[in-house]
FIMI-742114 format. One record per residue (C-alpha): residue in three letters; x, y, z; residue number from 1. Coordinates in steps of 0.05 Angstrom, whole numbers, plus 5000, padded with zeros to 4 digits. Last residue first. Example, Ala and Ser with C-alpha at 12.3 -4.5 7.8 and 13.67 -1.06 7.14 Angstrom:
REM residues 2
<rec res="SER" xx="5273" yy="4979" zz="5143" n="2"/>
<rec res="ALA" xx="5246" yy="4910" zz="5156" n="1"/>
END
This chain:
REM residues 326
<rec res="VAL" xx="2148" yy="3414" zz="2625" n="326"/>
<rec res="ASN" xx="2163" yy="3479" zz="2585" n="325"/>
<rec res="ILE" xx="2235" yy="3495" zz="2587" n="324"/>
<rec res="GLY" xx="2252" yy="3569" zz="2570" n="323"/>
<rec res="LEU" xx="2296" yy="3577" zz="2629" n="322"/>
<rec res="ILE" xx="2244" yy="3623" zz="2661" n="321"/>
<rec res="THR" xx="2191" yy="3568" zz="2648" n="320"/>
<rec res="PHE" xx="2238" yy="3518" zz="2687" n="319"/>
<rec res="ILE" xx="2232" yy="3561" zz="2749" n="318"/>
<rec res="HIS" xx="2160" yy="3570" zz="2738" n="317"/>
<rec res="ASN" xx="2150" yy="3494" zz="2746" n="316"/>
<rec res="ILE" xx="2159" yy="3502" zz="2822" n="315"/>
<rec res="ASN" xx="2104" yy="3551" zz="2833" n="314"/>
<rec res="PHE" xx="2101" yy="3534" zz="2908" n="313"/>
<rec res="ILE" xx="2058" yy="3473" zz="2884" n="312"/>
<rec res="ASN" xx="2056" yy="3467" zz="2813" n="311"/>
<rec res="ASN" xx="1999" yy="3416" zz="2817" n="310"/>
<rec res="GLN" xx="2037" yy="3360" zz="2775" n="309"/>
<rec res="LEU" xx="2104" yy="3379" zz="2803" n="308"/>
<rec res="ALA" xx="2079" yy="3377" zz="2878" n="307"/>
<rec res="ILE" xx="2042" yy="3313" zz="2860" n="306"/>
<rec res="GLY" xx="2104" yy="3279" zz="2832" n="305"/>
<rec res="THR" xx="2149" yy="3301" zz="2891" n="304"/>
<rec res="ILE" xx="2097" yy="3275" zz="2938" n="303"/>
<rec res="SER" xx="2094" yy="3209" zz="2903" n="302"/>
<rec res="SER" xx="2168" yy="3200" zz="2900" n="301"/>
<rec res="ILE" xx="2177" yy="3215" zz="2972" n="300"/>
<rec res="ALA" xx="2122" yy="3171" zz="2993" n="299"/>
<rec res="VAL" xx="2146" yy="3111" zz="2950" n="298"/>
<rec res="LEU" xx="2216" yy="3116" zz="2971" n="297"/>
<rec res="ILE" xx="2193" yy="3122" zz="3046" n="296"/>
<rec res="VAL" xx="2152" yy="3060" zz="3038" n="295"/>
<rec res="ILE" xx="2204" yy="3020" zz="3005" n="294"/>
<rec res="ILE" xx="2258" yy="3042" zz="3056" n="293"/>
<rec res="ILE" xx="2212" yy="3021" zz="3114" n="292"/>
<rec res="ALA" xx="2197" yy="2953" zz="3081" n="291"/>
<rec res="THR" xx="2271" yy="2939" zz="3074" n="290"/>
<rec res="ASP" xx="2279" yy="2956" zz="3147" n="289"/>
<rec res="LYS" xx="2227" yy="2908" zz="3168" n="288"/>
<rec res="LYS" xx="2260" yy="2857" zz="3123" n="287"/>
<rec res="ASP" xx="2326" yy="2864" zz="3165" n="286"/>
<rec res="ASN" xx="2367" yy="2811" zz="3127" n="285"/>
<rec res="ASN" xx="2380" yy="2856" zz="3071" n="284"/>
<rec res="ARG" xx="2404" yy="2811" zz="3012" n="283"/>
<rec res="THR" xx="2343" yy="2792" zz="2970" n="282"/>
<rec res="LEU" xx="2303" yy="2853" zz="2974" n="281"/>
<rec res="LEU" xx="2360" yy="2904" zz="2976" n="280"/>
<rec res="ILE" xx="2392" yy="2867" zz="2914" n="279"/>
<rec res="LEU" xx="2324" yy="2876" zz="2880" n="278"/>
<rec res="LEU" xx="2320" yy="2948" zz="2898" n="277"/>
<rec res="GLY" xx="2390" yy="2961" zz="2866" n="276"/>
<rec res="LEU" xx="2368" yy="2924" zz="2803" n="275"/>
<rec res="GLY" xx="2322" yy="2981" zz="2785" n="274"/>
<rec res="ALA" xx="2316" yy="3040" zz="2832" n="273"/>
<rec res="ALA" xx="2253" yy="3064" zz="2798" n="272"/>
<rec res="SER" xx="2222" yy="3104" zz="2852" n="271"/>
<rec res="SER" xx="2247" yy="3167" zz="2825" n="270"/>
<rec res="LEU" xx="2233" yy="3147" zz="2754" n="269"/>
<rec res="GLY" xx="2156" yy="3134" zz="2769" n="268"/>
<rec res="ALA" xx="2148" yy="3201" zz="2810" n="267"/>
<rec res="ILE" xx="2188" yy="3241" zz="2758" n="266"/>
<rec res="LEU" xx="2144" yy="3216" zz="2704" n="265"/>
<rec res="SER" xx="2081" yy="3227" zz="2746" n="264"/>
<rec res="GLY" xx="2103" yy="3302" zz="2757" n="263"/>
<rec res="PHE" xx="2111" yy="3308" zz="2686" n="262"/>
<rec res="SER" xx="2041" yy="3288" zz="2669" n="261"/>
<rec res="ILE" xx="2021" yy="3217" zz="2637" n="260"/>
<rec res="THR" xx="1990" yy="3209" zz="2573" n="259"/>
<rec res="HIS" xx="2023" yy="3266" zz="2531" n="258"/>
<rec res="LYS" xx="2056" yy="3212" zz="2484" n="257"/>
<rec res="LEU" xx="2125" yy="3230" zz="2509" n="256"/>
<rec res="TYR" xx="2102" yy="3219" zz="2579" n="255"/>
<rec res="LEU" xx="2079" yy="3147" zz="2561" n="254"/>
<rec res="LEU" xx="2142" yy="3138" zz="2526" n="253"/>
<rec res="THR" xx="2181" yy="3155" zz="2589" n="252"/>
<rec res="LEU" xx="2138" yy="3115" zz="2634" n="251"/>
<rec res="LEU" xx="2141" yy="3048" zz="2592" n="250"/>
<rec res="VAL" xx="2215" yy="3058" zz="2579" n="249"/>
<rec res="SER" xx="2228" yy="3069" zz="2656" n="248"/>
<rec res="ILE" xx="2186" yy="3005" zz="2668" n="247"/>
<rec res="ALA" xx="2220" yy="2963" zz="2613" n="246"/>
<rec res="CYS" xx="2288" yy="2971" zz="2647" n="245"/>
<rec res="ASN" xx="2262" yy="2920" zz="2704" n="244"/>
<rec res="PRO" xx="2260" yy="2924" zz="2780" n="243"/>
<rec res="VAL" xx="2187" yy="2938" zz="2789" n="242"/>
<rec res="LEU" xx="2184" yy="2995" zz="2839" n="241"/>
<rec res="GLY" xx="2168" yy="3045" zz="2782" n="240"/>
<rec res="ILE" xx="2100" yy="3017" zz="2781" n="239"/>
<rec res="ILE" xx="2085" yy="3039" zz="2853" n="238"/>
<rec res="SER" xx="2113" yy="3108" zz="2839" n="237"/>
<rec res="ALA" xx="2070" yy="3114" zz="2777" n="236"/>
<rec res="ILE" xx="2005" yy="3097" zz="2815" n="235"/>
<rec res="PHE" xx="2023" yy="3151" zz="2864" n="234"/>
<rec res="PRO" xx="2039" yy="3202" zz="2813" n="233"/>
<rec res="GLN" xx="1968" yy="3186" zz="2774" n="232"/>
<rec res="LEU" xx="1931" yy="3184" zz="2838" n="231"/>
<rec res="PRO" xx="1936" yy="3260" zz="2848" n="230"/>
<rec res="SER" xx="1892" yy="3264" zz="2782" n="229"/>
<rec res="ASN" xx="1921" yy="3309" zz="2726" n="228"/>
<rec res="ILE" xx="1917" yy="3252" zz="2674" n="227"/>
<rec res="LEU" xx="1880" yy="3195" zz="2704" n="226"/>
<rec res="CYS" xx="1907" yy="3139" zz="2654" n="225"/>
<rec res="TYR" xx="1839" yy="3138" zz="2621" n="224"/>
<rec res="LYS" xx="1836" yy="3213" zz="2614" n="223"/>
<rec res="ALA" xx="1907" yy="3208" zz="2581" n="222"/>
<rec res="LEU" xx="1880" yy="3159" zz="2531" n="221"/>
<rec res="ASN" xx="1825" yy="3206" zz="2510" n="220"/>
<rec res="GLU" xx="1873" yy="3263" zz="2502" n="219"/>
<rec res="GLU" xx="1924" yy="3219" zz="2463" n="218"/>
<rec res="THR" xx="1867" yy="3207" zz="2412" n="217"/>
<rec res="GLY" xx="1817" yy="3157" zz="2385" n="216"/>
<rec res="VAL" xx="1808" yy="3106" zz="2439" n="215"/>
<rec res="VAL" xx="1815" yy="3043" zz="2395" n="214"/>
<rec res="SER" xx="1873" yy="3067" zz="2351" n="213"/>
<rec res="LEU" xx="1905" yy="3098" zz="2412" n="212"/>
<rec res="ILE" xx="1904" yy="3032" zz="2447" n="211"/>
<rec res="TYR" xx="1936" yy="2999" zz="2386" n="210"/>
<rec res="GLY" xx="1991" yy="3052" zz="2382" n="209"/>
<rec res="LEU" xx="2007" yy="3049" zz="2457" n="208"/>
<rec res="CYS" xx="2014" yy="2969" zz="2452" n="207"/>
<rec res="ILE" xx="2053" yy="2974" zz="2392" n="206"/>
<rec res="SER" xx="2096" yy="3032" zz="2422" n="205"/>
<rec res="VAL" xx="2108" yy="2990" zz="2486" n="204"/>
<rec res="ILE" xx="2129" yy="2929" zz="2446" n="203"/>
<rec res="LEU" xx="2177" yy="2967" zz="2406" n="202"/>
<rec res="ILE" xx="2204" yy="3005" zz="2459" n="201"/>
<rec res="PHE" xx="2220" yy="2941" zz="2499" n="200"/>
<rec res="ILE" xx="2250" yy="2909" zz="2439" n="199"/>
<rec res="PHE" xx="2290" yy="2968" zz="2424" n="198"/>
<rec res="ILE" xx="2315" yy="2969" zz="2497" n="197"/>
<rec res="ASN" xx="2340" yy="2895" zz="2493" n="196"/>
<rec res="ILE" xx="2371" yy="2908" zz="2424" n="195"/>
<rec res="THR" xx="2407" yy="2968" zz="2449" n="194"/>
<rec res="HIS" xx="2431" yy="2931" zz="2511" n="193"/>
<rec res="LYS" xx="2459" yy="2872" zz="2470" n="192"/>
<rec res="VAL" xx="2495" yy="2921" zz="2420" n="191"/>
<rec res="PRO" xx="2522" yy="2964" zz="2478" n="190"/>
<rec res="HIS" xx="2550" yy="2900" zz="2513" n="189"/>
<rec res="LEU" xx="2584" yy="2879" zz="2447" n="188"/>
<rec res="TRP" xx="2612" yy="2947" zz="2429" n="187"/>
<rec res="LEU" xx="2658" yy="2969" zz="2487" n="186"/>
<rec res="ASP" xx="2661" yy="2899" zz="2511" n="185"/>
<rec res="GLN" xx="2698" yy="2879" zz="2452" n="184"/>
<rec res="LEU" xx="2758" yy="2915" zz="2476" n="183"/>
<rec res="LYS" xx="2762" yy="2877" zz="2538" n="182"/>
<rec res="PRO" xx="2748" yy="2901" zz="2607" n="181"/>
<rec res="GLU" xx="2799" yy="2902" zz="2664" n="180"/>
<rec res="GLU" xx="2755" yy="2927" zz="2724" n="179"/>
<rec res="SER" xx="2701" yy="2884" zz="2699" n="178"/>
<rec res="ILE" xx="2629" yy="2900" zz="2691" n="177"/>
<rec res="GLU" xx="2589" yy="2841" zz="2699" n="176"/>
<rec res="HIS" xx="2531" yy="2828" zz="2649" n="175"/>
<rec res="HIS" xx="2461" yy="2821" zz="2666" n="174"/>
<rec res="CYS" xx="2434" yy="2858" zz="2603" n="173"/>
<rec res="CYS" xx="2402" yy="2907" zz="2649" n="172"/>
<rec res="GLY" xx="2472" yy="2921" zz="2678" n="171"/>
<rec res="GLU" xx="2506" yy="2886" zz="2730" n="170"/>
<rec res="GLU" xx="2557" yy="2915" zz="2779" n="169"/>
<rec res="HIS" xx="2611" yy="2878" zz="2822" n="168"/>
<rec res="LEU" xx="2632" yy="2892" zz="2892" n="167"/>
<rec res="ASN" xx="2687" yy="2845" zz="2917" n="166"/>
<rec res="SER" xx="2683" yy="2802" zz="2979" n="165"/>
<rec res="GLU" xx="2627" yy="2757" zz="2956" n="164"/>
<rec res="ASN" xx="2673" yy="2698" zz="2930" n="163"/>
<rec res="ASP" xx="2721" yy="2704" zz="2988" n="162"/>
<rec res="ASN" xx="2664" yy="2698" zz="3040" n="161"/>
<rec res="LEU" xx="2631" yy="2757" zz="3073" n="160"/>
<rec res="ALA" xx="2620" yy="2774" zz="3143" n="159"/>
<rec res="VAL" xx="2559" yy="2817" zz="3154" n="158"/>
<rec res="PRO" xx="2575" yy="2888" zz="3176" n="157"/>
<rec res="GLU" xx="2557" yy="2899" zz="3245" n="156"/>
<rec res="CYS" xx="2486" yy="2923" zz="3255" n="155"/>
<rec res="ALA" xx="2462" yy="2994" zz="3241" n="154"/>
<rec res="LYS" xx="2423" yy="3037" zz="3286" n="153"/>
<rec res="TYR" xx="2372" yy="3071" zz="3244" n="152"/>
<rec res="LYS" xx="2353" yy="3142" zz="3259" n="151"/>
<rec res="PHE" xx="2296" yy="3165" zz="3214" n="150"/>
<rec res="LEU" xx="2286" yy="3240" zz="3222" n="149"/>
<rec res="LEU" xx="2359" yy="3265" zz="3208" n="148"/>
<rec res="ASP" xx="2383" yy="3209" zz="3163" n="147"/>
<rec res="VAL" xx="2316" yy="3216" zz="3125" n="146"/>
<rec res="LEU" xx="2323" yy="3290" zz="3119" n="145"/>
<rec res="TYR" xx="2397" yy="3283" zz="3092" n="144"/>
<rec res="GLY" xx="2374" yy="3235" zz="3040" n="143"/>
<rec res="ALA" xx="2308" yy="3274" zz="3023" n="142"/>
<rec res="LEU" xx="2342" yy="3336" zz="3008" n="141"/>
<rec res="ILE" xx="2397" yy="3308" zz="2966" n="140"/>
<rec res="ALA" xx="2349" yy="3262" zz="2926" n="139"/>
<rec res="VAL" xx="2300" yy="3315" zz="2917" n="138"/>
<rec res="VAL" xx="2356" yy="3361" zz="2886" n="137"/>
<rec res="VAL" xx="2378" yy="3304" zz="2845" n="136"/>
<rec res="LYS" xx="2315" yy="3283" zz="2812" n="135"/>
<rec res="VAL" xx="2294" yy="3352" zz="2800" n="134"/>
<rec res="VAL" xx="2358" yy="3373" zz="2766" n="133"/>
<rec res="ILE" xx="2360" yy="3308" zz="2726" n="132"/>
<rec res="ILE" xx="2292" yy="3312" zz="2701" n="131"/>
<rec res="PRO" xx="2292" yy="3388" zz="2687" n="130"/>
<rec res="LEU" xx="2360" yy="3379" zz="2648" n="129"/>
<rec res="VAL" xx="2336" yy="3316" zz="2604" n="128"/>
<rec res="LEU" xx="2270" yy="3350" zz="2581" n="127"/>
<rec res="TYR" xx="2310" yy="3393" zz="2531" n="126"/>
<rec res="ALA" xx="2328" yy="3329" zz="2492" n="125"/>
<rec res="LYS" xx="2255" yy="3327" zz="2469" n="124"/>
<rec res="SER" xx="2265" yy="3352" zz="2394" n="123"/>
<rec res="PRO" xx="2330" yy="3310" zz="2391" n="122"/>
<rec res="GLU" xx="2291" yy="3245" zz="2404" n="121"/>
<rec res="SER" xx="2349" yy="3198" zz="2426" n="120"/>
<rec res="VAL" xx="2361" yy="3243" zz="2484" n="119"/>
<rec res="ILE" xx="2298" yy="3221" zz="2509" n="118"/>
<rec res="ILE" xx="2308" yy="3149" zz="2500" n="117"/>
<rec res="PRO" xx="2380" yy="3152" zz="2530" n="116"/>
<rec res="ILE" xx="2354" yy="3193" zz="2591" n="115"/>
<rec res="ALA" xx="2295" yy="3145" zz="2610" n="114"/>
<rec res="GLU" xx="2340" yy="3084" zz="2604" n="113"/>
<rec res="ASP" xx="2375" yy="3094" zz="2672" n="112"/>
<rec res="SER" xx="2380" yy="3148" zz="2724" n="111"/>
<rec res="THR" xx="2384" yy="3140" zz="2795" n="110"/>
<rec res="ALA" xx="2372" yy="3203" zz="2834" n="109"/>
<rec res="LEU" xx="2319" yy="3173" zz="2879" n="108"/>
<rec res="TYR" xx="2353" yy="3108" zz="2890" n="107"/>
<rec res="VAL" xx="2420" yy="3141" zz="2907" n="106"/>
<rec res="SER" xx="2386" yy="3189" zz="2956" n="105"/>
<rec res="LEU" xx="2352" yy="3129" zz="2985" n="104"/>
<rec res="LEU" xx="2414" yy="3093" zz="2997" n="103"/>
<rec res="THR" xx="2448" yy="3158" zz="3026" n="102"/>
<rec res="GLY" xx="2391" yy="3165" zz="3074" n="101"/>
<rec res="ARG" xx="2396" yy="3094" zz="3102" n="100"/>
<rec res="SER" xx="2464" yy="3105" zz="3118" n="99"/>
<rec res="LEU" xx="2518" yy="3069" zz="3082" n="98"/>
<rec res="ILE" xx="2571" yy="3012" zz="3109" n="97"/>
<rec res="ARG" xx="2515" yy="2970" zz="3136" n="96"/>
<rec res="ARG" xx="2537" yy="2912" zz="3096" n="95"/>
<rec res="THR" xx="2468" yy="2910" zz="3063" n="94"/>
<rec res="TYR" xx="2479" yy="2983" zz="3052" n="93"/>
<rec res="LEU" xx="2539" yy="2972" zz="3013" n="92"/>
<rec res="THR" xx="2506" yy="2922" zz="2967" n="91"/>
<rec res="SER" xx="2448" yy="2967" zz="2958" n="90"/>
<rec res="ALA" xx="2494" yy="3024" zz="2940" n="89"/>
<rec res="ILE" xx="2535" yy="2983" zz="2895" n="88"/>
<rec res="VAL" xx="2468" yy="2961" zz="2860" n="87"/>
<rec res="SER" xx="2445" yy="3033" zz="2857" n="86"/>
<rec res="PHE" xx="2509" yy="3054" zz="2823" n="85"/>
<rec res="GLY" xx="2508" yy="3000" zz="2768" n="84"/>
<rec res="CYS" xx="2440" yy="3027" zz="2737" n="83"/>
<rec res="GLN" xx="2470" yy="3073" zz="2686" n="82"/>
<rec res="PRO" xx="2451" yy="3142" zz="2667" n="81"/>
<rec res="ILE" xx="2496" yy="3186" zz="2712" n="80"/>
<rec res="SER" xx="2446" yy="3216" zz="2763" n="79"/>
<rec res="ALA" xx="2471" yy="3164" zz="2813" n="78"/>
<rec res="PHE" xx="2538" yy="3203" zz="2818" n="77"/>
<rec res="LEU" xx="2505" yy="3265" zz="2839" n="76"/>
<rec res="SER" xx="2457" yy="3234" zz="2890" n="75"/>
<rec res="GLY" xx="2510" yy="3191" zz="2924" n="74"/>
<rec res="PHE" xx="2557" yy="3251" zz="2932" n="73"/>
<rec res="LEU" xx="2505" yy="3293" zz="2966" n="72"/>
<rec res="PRO" xx="2468" yy="3236" zz="3005" n="71"/>
<rec res="GLY" xx="2533" yy="3207" zz="3035" n="70"/>
<rec res="ILE" xx="2588" yy="3258" zz="3046" n="69"/>
<rec res="LYS" xx="2640" yy="3212" zz="3077" n="68"/>
<rec res="LYS" xx="2614" yy="3141" zz="3067" n="67"/>
<rec res="MET" xx="2592" yy="3154" zz="2994" n="66"/>
<rec res="TYR" xx="2661" yy="3193" zz="2987" n="65"/>
<rec res="PHE" xx="2701" yy="3128" zz="3004" n="64"/>
<rec res="VAL" xx="2656" yy="3079" zz="2967" n="63"/>
<rec res="PHE" xx="2662" yy="3119" zz="2903" n="62"/>
<rec res="LEU" xx="2738" yy="3126" zz="2914" n="61"/>
<rec res="HIS" xx="2743" yy="3053" zz="2918" n="60"/>
<rec res="LYS" xx="2703" yy="3041" zz="2855" n="59"/>
<rec res="LYS" xx="2749" yy="3085" zz="2814" n="58"/>
<rec res="LYS" xx="2763" yy="3026" zz="2762" n="57"/>
<rec res="THR" xx="2686" yy="3012" zz="2758" n="56"/>
<rec res="PHE" xx="2677" yy="3086" zz="2750" n="55"/>
<rec res="TYR" xx="2716" yy="3084" zz="2679" n="54"/>
<rec res="MET" xx="2682" yy="3016" zz="2660" n="53"/>
<rec res="GLU" xx="2614" yy="3047" zz="2674" n="52"/>
<rec res="LEU" xx="2628" yy="3109" zz="2637" n="51"/>
<rec res="TRP" xx="2656" yy="3071" zz="2575" n="50"/>
<rec res="GLU" xx="2592" yy="3027" zz="2574" n="49"/>
<rec res="ILE" xx="2547" yy="3095" zz="2584" n="48"/>
<rec res="PHE" xx="2583" yy="3120" zz="2521" n="47"/>
<rec res="VAL" xx="2569" yy="3061" zz="2478" n="46"/>
<rec res="PHE" xx="2501" yy="3059" zz="2503" n="45"/>
<rec res="MET" xx="2490" yy="3130" zz="2478" n="44"/>
<rec res="VAL" xx="2515" yy="3116" zz="2411" n="43"/>
<rec res="PHE" xx="2472" yy="3050" zz="2407" n="42"/>
<rec res="LEU" xx="2412" yy="3088" zz="2432" n="41"/>
<rec res="PHE" xx="2417" yy="3143" zz="2377" n="40"/>
<rec res="PRO" xx="2429" yy="3091" zz="2321" n="39"/>
<rec res="LEU" xx="2366" yy="3048" zz="2343" n="38"/>
<rec res="LEU" xx="2318" yy="3110" zz="2351" n="37"/>
<rec res="ASN" xx="2294" yy="3110" zz="2278" n="36"/>
<rec res="LEU" xx="2278" yy="3036" zz="2285" n="35"/>
<rec res="SER" xx="2230" yy="3047" zz="2341" n="34"/>
<rec res="ASP" xx="2192" yy="3105" zz="2308" n="33"/>
<rec res="ILE" xx="2188" yy="3065" zz="2240" n="32"/>
<rec res="LEU" xx="2164" yy="3002" zz="2278" n="31"/>
<rec res="ALA" xx="2113" yy="3034" zz="2320" n="30"/>
<rec res="ASP" xx="2086" yy="3077" zz="2262" n="29"/>
<rec res="LYS" xx="2076" yy="3013" zz="2220" n="28"/>
<rec res="LEU" xx="2043" yy="2978" zz="2275" n="27"/>
<rec res="PHE" xx="1994" yy="3035" zz="2287" n="26"/>
<rec res="ASP" xx="1979" yy="3042" zz="2212" n="25"/>
<rec res="PRO" xx="1960" yy="2968" zz="2205" n="24"/>
<rec res="LEU" xx="2004" yy="2923" zz="2166" n="23"/>
<rec res="PHE" xx="1976" yy="2888" zz="2102" n="22"/>
<rec res="THR" xx="1997" yy="2946" zz="2056" n="21"/>
<rec res="ILE" xx="2073" yy="2942" zz="2069" n="20"/>
<rec res="PRO" xx="2094" yy="3005" zz="2029" n="19"/>
<rec res="GLU" xx="2102" yy="3044" zz="2094" n="18"/>
<rec res="ILE" xx="2157" yy="2995" zz="2119" n="17"/>
<rec res="LEU" xx="2219" yy="3001" zz="2074" n="16"/>
<rec res="TYR" xx="2215" yy="3079" zz="2060" n="15"/>
<rec res="GLU" xx="2195" yy="3094" zz="2131" n="14"/>
<rec res="PRO" xx="2252" yy="3051" zz="2158" n="13"/>
<rec res="LEU" xx="2299" yy="3083" zz="2109" n="12"/>
<rec res="SER" xx="2285" yy="3153" zz="2124" n="11"/>
<rec res="PHE" xx="2338" yy="3156" zz="2177" n="10"/>
<rec res="ILE" xx="2391" yy="3128" zz="2132" n="9"/>
<rec res="ILE" xx="2375" yy="3174" zz="2075" n="8"/>
<rec res="LYS" xx="2378" yy="3235" zz="2121" n="7"/>
<rec res="ILE" xx="2445" yy="3218" zz="2144" n="6"/>
<rec res="PHE" xx="2471" yy="3213" zz="2070" n="5"/>
<rec res="SER" xx="2441" yy="3280" zz="2057" n="4"/>
<rec res="PHE" xx="2476" yy="3313" zz="2113" n="3"/>
<rec res="ASP" xx="2527" yy="3351" zz="2068" n="2"/>
<rec res="MET" xx="2573" yy="3399" zz="2106" n="1"/>
END
């Protein structure tokens, strides 16, 4: 099979941008790298859009199993790379349909832009497995442990009016996912999402490129970012609380630039509950409960990150056996 046409397409950004002499090298590199990701991102987001539409139709089953087997089911479903599940889980929790542990398991396992970005770089695609496995295992264990140790007496479900009676999902582009989608949604929303994430990636890449041009090397930048310090996973988990797709983009690119550790990446992505956390902050009437959930989320994320960063109990050896170097 002749792949020359594909090679020509992927060489276009470099061919077009490299001759522009007035652009600094770090800006050229950022533009070329970001443009090369565009086709991969679009394909991934088309696939994710299809998943969102499919599971929206099965939402009643999602709610049923979330109530029955809580953290296990919530963690497995939340590992699918889309942010709608954290929104659903937060909405259900504010109505006191889910347990606190189930909500946290969804937050900890939620995967969003990190997975598409990593998959978009074929040489780094192997990282998807350890990221998902670690996040799901931690989410399941943490969810059941929280329900066991931190009892929470739920109030009666809040009465809702007709306009609020149906659960709905919103992605990073703030579009509502309908149970009866139109054909154009399969390409229009992925196009919008791809453009949004491309802009995030380009901005972060330009900033990192400029900083690297000043500090000299990735190793020097890593020192400024407290690489291998126990503070780094904690700081990453705090940053992860910001309910915006740009945060997971930032954390992922920092890891791919060898600036933060794998443990810090997991810590940041584990606390990154996205729009789900925003729903909890705005709709949960029990503010003390919200604060407790956030503290537990940061604590679990930080501890997991520190354990991975310091290879406690030789955790990383498991991935080494599988030929995966984290």
